[in-house]
A tleap script that builds the chain and sets N, CA, C and O, in Angstrom:
source leaprc.protein.ff14SB
mol = sequence {
  NMET THR GLN SER ALA ARG THR LYS VAL LYS
  CYS GLN ASP PRO GLY ASP GLY SER GLY ASP
  VAL ILE VAL GLU LEU PRO PRO ASP ILE LEU
  LYS GLU LEU SER LEU ALA VAL GLY ASP ARG
  LEU SER ILE GLU LEU VAL ASP SER THR ILE
  VAL LEU ARG PRO ILE ARG GLU PRO ASN PRO
  CGLU
}
set mol.1.N position { 111.641 213.794 120.811 }
set mol.1.CA position { 110.885 214.140 119.624 }
set mol.1.C position { 109.549 214.706 120.061 }
set mol.1.O position { 108.824 214.073 120.828 }
set mol.2.N position { 109.226 215.872 119.587 }
set mol.2.CA position { 107.962 216.497 119.951 }
set mol.2.C position { 106.985 216.500 118.788 }
set mol.2.O position { 105.848 216.945 118.943 }
set mol.3.N position { 107.402 216.014 117.630 }
set mol.3.CA position { 106.512 215.958 116.484 }
set mol.3.C position { 105.437 214.911 116.718 }
set mol.3.O position { 105.654 213.921 117.416 }
set mol.4.N position { 104.281 215.144 116.125 }
set mol.4.CA position { 103.245 214.122 116.177 }
set mol.4.C position { 102.431 214.182 114.900 }
set mol.4.O position { 102.373 215.210 114.225 }
set mol.5.N position { 101.814 213.074 114.586 }
set mol.5.CA position { 100.941 212.975 113.425 }
set mol.5.C position { 99.881 211.946 113.760 }
set mol.5.O position { 100.123 211.021 114.535 }
set mol.6.N position { 98.730 212.106 113.184 }
set mol.6.CA position { 97.629 211.199 113.462 }
set mol.6.C position { 97.157 210.576 112.158 }
set mol.6.O position { 96.945 211.264 111.159 }
set mol.7.N position { 96.998 209.256 112.192 }
set mol.7.CA position { 96.511 208.540 111.024 }
set mol.7.C position { 95.918 207.213 111.481 }
set mol.7.O position { 96.133 206.797 112.620 }
set mol.8.N position { 95.185 206.559 110.617 }
set mol.8.CA position { 94.663 205.223 110.904 }
set mol.8.C position { 95.438 204.236 110.058 }
set mol.8.O position { 95.666 204.463 108.870 }
set mol.9.N position { 95.846 203.123 110.687 }
set mol.9.CA position { 96.602 202.090 109.990 }
set mol.9.C position { 96.091 200.725 110.419 }
set mol.9.O position { 95.360 200.606 111.402 }
set mol.10.N position { 96.476 199.704 109.681 }
set mol.10.CA position { 96.171 198.329 110.049 }
set mol.10.C position { 97.425 197.709 110.633 }
set mol.10.O position { 98.517 197.871 110.087 }
set mol.11.N position { 97.274 197.000 111.742 }
set mol.11.CA position { 98.374 196.254 112.351 }
set mol.11.C position { 98.290 194.820 111.855 }
set mol.11.O position { 97.211 194.231 111.784 }
set mol.12.N position { 99.452 194.267 111.511 }
set mol.12.CA position { 99.491 192.902 110.988 }
set mol.12.C position { 100.382 192.028 111.854 }
set mol.12.O position { 101.429 192.471 112.326 }
set mol.13.N position { 99.971 190.808 112.058 }
set mol.13.CA position { 100.769 189.804 112.760 }
set mol.13.C position { 101.699 189.184 111.729 }
set mol.13.O position { 101.233 188.686 110.704 }
set mol.14.N position { 103.023 189.203 111.983 }
set mol.14.CA position { 103.931 188.615 111.003 }
set mol.14.C position { 103.801 187.095 110.886 }
set mol.14.O position { 104.348 186.492 109.962 }
set mol.15.N position { 103.072 186.471 111.830 }
set mol.15.CA position { 102.822 185.042 111.739 }
set mol.15.C position { 104.004 184.175 112.121 }
set mol.15.O position { 104.039 182.988 111.797 }
set mol.16.N position { 104.986 184.769 112.819 }
set mol.16.CA position { 106.166 183.990 113.189 }
set mol.16.C position { 106.221 183.652 114.679 }
set mol.16.O position { 107.217 183.110 115.158 }
set mol.17.N position { 105.144 183.973 115.413 }
set mol.17.CA position { 105.083 183.659 116.829 }
set mol.17.C position { 105.917 184.572 117.715 }
set mol.17.O position { 106.064 184.308 118.908 }
set mol.18.N position { 106.467 185.647 117.145 }
set mol.18.CA position { 107.351 186.541 117.900 }
set mol.18.C position { 106.603 187.492 118.821 }
set mol.18.O position { 107.181 188.013 119.775 }
set mol.19.N position { 105.321 187.724 118.547 }
set mol.19.CA position { 104.573 188.724 119.299 }
set mol.19.C position { 104.757 190.119 118.721 }
set mol.19.O position { 104.172 191.077 119.226 }
set mol.20.N position { 105.563 190.247 117.667 }
set mol.20.CA position { 105.764 191.533 116.999 }
set mol.20.C position { 104.513 191.912 116.217 }
set mol.20.O position { 103.646 191.077 115.961 }
set mol.21.N position { 104.435 193.176 115.846 }
set mol.21.CA position { 103.329 193.684 115.037 }
set mol.21.C position { 103.929 194.479 113.884 }
set mol.21.O position { 104.861 195.258 114.086 }
set mol.22.N position { 103.409 194.291 112.698 }
set mol.22.CA position { 103.828 195.079 111.543 }
set mol.22.C position { 102.797 196.183 111.351 }
set mol.22.O position { 101.598 195.925 111.240 }
set mol.23.N position { 103.291 197.428 111.314 }
set mol.23.CA position { 102.431 198.588 111.106 }
set mol.23.C position { 102.924 199.296 109.851 }
set mol.23.O position { 104.060 199.768 109.811 }
set mol.24.N position { 102.080 199.372 108.829 }
set mol.24.CA position { 102.457 200.057 107.597 }
set mol.24.C position { 102.019 201.513 107.692 }
set mol.24.O position { 100.831 201.827 107.616 }
set mol.25.N position { 103.004 202.398 107.862 }
set mol.25.CA position { 102.716 203.827 107.951 }
set mol.25.C position { 102.806 204.444 106.558 }
set mol.25.O position { 103.676 204.075 105.769 }
set mol.26.N position { 101.914 205.378 106.257 }
set mol.26.CA position { 101.948 206.029 104.944 }
set mol.26.C position { 103.260 206.799 104.751 }
set mol.26.O position { 103.825 207.307 105.720 }
set mol.27.N position { 103.747 206.888 103.504 }
set mol.27.CA position { 105.013 207.574 103.224 }
set mol.27.C position { 105.073 209.008 103.756 }
set mol.27.O position { 106.127 209.446 104.217 }
set mol.28.N position { 103.963 209.741 103.698 }
set mol.28.CA position { 103.987 211.130 104.183 }
set mol.28.C position { 104.221 211.191 105.692 }
set mol.28.O position { 104.871 212.117 106.177 }
set mol.29.N position { 103.705 210.224 106.430 }
set mol.29.CA position { 103.919 210.171 107.886 }
set mol.29.C position { 105.381 209.809 108.172 }
set mol.29.O position { 106.007 210.404 109.049 }
set mol.30.N position { 105.925 208.829 107.429 }
set mol.30.CA position { 107.322 208.459 107.601 }
set mol.30.C position { 108.229 209.675 107.403 }
set mol.30.O position { 109.135 209.922 108.199 }
set mol.31.N position { 107.975 210.422 106.343 }
set mol.31.CA position { 108.798 211.595 106.042 }
set mol.31.C position { 108.637 212.662 107.120 }
set mol.31.O position { 109.628 213.224 107.587 }
set mol.32.N position { 107.407 212.943 107.516 }
set mol.32.CA position { 107.123 213.988 108.504 }
set mol.32.C position { 107.807 213.700 109.844 }
set mol.32.O position { 108.258 214.621 110.525 }
set mol.33.N position { 107.881 212.423 110.218 }
set mol.33.CA position { 108.454 212.060 111.515 }
set mol.33.C position { 109.891 211.540 111.410 }
set mol.33.O position { 110.439 211.020 112.382 }
set mol.34.N position { 110.494 211.681 110.231 }
set mol.34.CA position { 111.875 211.231 109.995 }
set mol.34.C position { 112.057 209.754 110.335 }
set mol.34.O position { 113.027 209.370 110.989 }
set mol.35.N position { 111.110 208.932 109.882 }
set mol.35.CA position { 111.172 207.488 110.084 }
set mol.35.C position { 111.483 206.810 108.760 }
set mol.35.O position { 111.243 207.369 107.690 }
set mol.36.N position { 112.022 205.598 108.846 }
set mol.36.CA position { 112.316 204.824 107.647 }
set mol.36.C position { 111.757 203.421 107.829 }
set mol.36.O position { 111.534 202.971 108.953 }
set mol.37.N position { 111.535 202.737 106.719 }
set mol.37.CA position { 111.075 201.355 106.770 }
set mol.37.C position { 112.090 200.561 107.580 }
set mol.37.O position { 113.294 200.647 107.334 }
set mol.38.N position { 111.603 199.790 108.545 }
set mol.38.CA position { 112.463 198.969 109.380 }
set mol.38.C position { 112.794 199.597 110.720 }
set mol.38.O position { 113.334 198.917 111.593 }
set mol.39.N position { 112.480 200.901 110.915 }
set mol.39.CA position { 112.714 201.519 112.222 }
set mol.39.C position { 111.881 200.803 113.277 }
set mol.39.O position { 110.781 200.324 113.000 }
set mol.40.N position { 112.422 200.739 114.489 }
set mol.40.CA position { 111.705 200.113 115.596 }
set mol.40.C position { 110.916 201.177 116.337 }
set mol.40.O position { 111.396 202.292 116.540 }
set mol.41.N position { 109.687 200.822 116.743 }
set mol.41.CA position { 108.809 201.741 117.461 }
set mol.41.C position { 108.327 201.108 118.751 }
set mol.41.O position { 108.119 199.896 118.816 }
set mol.42.N position { 108.149 201.926 119.775 }
set mol.42.CA position { 107.482 201.445 120.987 }
set mol.42.C position { 105.994 201.699 120.794 }
set mol.42.O position { 105.601 202.572 120.021 }
set mol.43.N position { 105.177 200.939 121.493 }
set mol.43.CA position { 103.728 201.078 121.385 }
set mol.43.C position { 103.155 201.217 122.789 }
set mol.43.O position { 103.528 200.479 123.701 }
set mol.44.N position { 102.245 202.170 122.948 }
set mol.44.CA position { 101.677 202.469 124.263 }
set mol.44.C position { 100.225 202.908 124.077 }
set mol.44.O position { 99.893 203.557 123.085 }
set mol.45.N position { 99.377 202.562 125.010 }
set mol.45.CA position { 97.981 203.001 124.995 }
set mol.45.C position { 97.849 204.203 125.926 }
set mol.45.O position { 98.087 204.092 127.129 }
set mol.46.N position { 97.465 205.360 125.363 }
set mol.46.CA position { 97.326 206.598 126.128 }
set mol.46.C position { 95.933 207.161 125.862 }
set mol.46.O position { 95.619 207.542 124.735 }
set mol.47.N position { 95.104 207.211 126.894 }
set mol.47.CA position { 93.739 207.758 126.756 }
set mol.47.C position { 93.007 207.176 125.555 }
set mol.47.O position { 92.456 207.921 124.744 }
set mol.48.N position { 92.996 205.862 125.434 }
set mol.48.CA position { 92.296 205.135 124.366 }
set mol.48.C position { 92.897 205.364 122.979 }
set mol.48.O position { 92.252 205.067 121.973 }
set mol.49.N position { 94.113 205.882 122.914 }
set mol.49.CA position { 94.805 206.095 121.646 }
set mol.49.C position { 96.109 205.308 121.672 }
set mol.49.O position { 96.839 205.342 122.662 }
set mol.50.N position { 96.398 204.606 120.592 }
set mol.50.CA position { 97.663 203.895 120.487 }
set mol.50.C position { 98.719 204.891 120.040 }
set mol.50.O position { 98.566 205.555 119.015 }
set mol.51.N position { 99.797 204.990 120.821 }
set mol.51.CA position { 100.874 205.932 120.538 }
set mol.51.C position { 102.124 205.147 120.165 }
set mol.51.O position { 102.580 204.292 120.925 }
set mol.52.N position { 102.674 205.442 118.991 }
set mol.52.CA position { 103.915 204.833 118.529 }
set mol.52.C position { 105.021 205.870 118.654 }
set mol.52.O position { 104.853 207.025 118.261 }
set mol.53.N position { 106.162 205.441 119.212 }
set mol.53.CA position { 107.314 206.324 119.333 }
set mol.53.C position { 108.537 205.593 118.811 }
set mol.53.O position { 108.701 204.399 119.062 }
set mol.54.N position { 109.407 206.304 118.081 }
set mol.54.CA position { 110.620 205.646 117.581 }
set mol.54.C position { 111.549 205.261 118.719 }
set mol.54.O position { 111.680 205.985 119.705 }
set mol.55.N position { 112.187 204.117 118.568 }
set mol.55.CA position { 113.230 203.689 119.505 }
set mol.55.C position { 114.535 204.051 118.849 }
set mol.55.O position { 114.956 203.403 117.891 }
set mol.56.N position { 115.179 205.081 119.357 }
set mol.56.CA position { 116.423 205.577 118.766 }
set mol.56.C position { 117.611 204.978 119.504 }
set mol.56.O position { 117.712 205.067 120.728 }
set mol.57.N position { 118.496 204.373 118.748 }
set mol.57.CA position { 119.727 203.817 119.299 }
set mol.57.C position { 120.721 204.965 119.460 }
set mol.57.O position { 120.790 205.847 118.605 }
set mol.58.N position { 121.500 204.961 120.562 }
set mol.58.CA position { 122.505 206.015 120.729 }
set mol.58.C position { 123.550 205.934 119.623 }
set mol.58.O position { 123.928 204.847 119.187 }
set mol.59.N position { 124.011 207.101 119.175 }
set mol.59.CA position { 125.037 207.153 118.146 }
set mol.59.C position { 126.394 206.789 118.733 }
set mol.59.O position { 126.854 207.449 119.665 }
set mol.60.N position { 127.042 205.758 118.212 }
set mol.60.CA position { 128.373 205.412 118.725 }
set mol.60.C position { 129.379 206.465 118.272 }
set mol.60.O position { 129.356 206.911 117.125 }
set mol.61.N position { 130.248 206.847 119.176 }
set mol.61.CA position { 131.251 207.859 118.809 }
set mol.61.C position { 132.630 207.303 118.928 }
set mol.61.O position { 133.604 208.007 118.661 }
savepdb mol mol.pdb
quit
């Protein structure tokens, strides 16, 4: 995926001790990047910027 979008969001702790983070992305960003609620994302720090990338599961054939 070569698409990118920039926005500010709040990260939330789900409070279940999992170490997961909930990130609420605006609907326009979800649409632009072909993401849906519940998609899994990787998180990485690149040059002082947090970068989220979708984790795509291979399509079973």
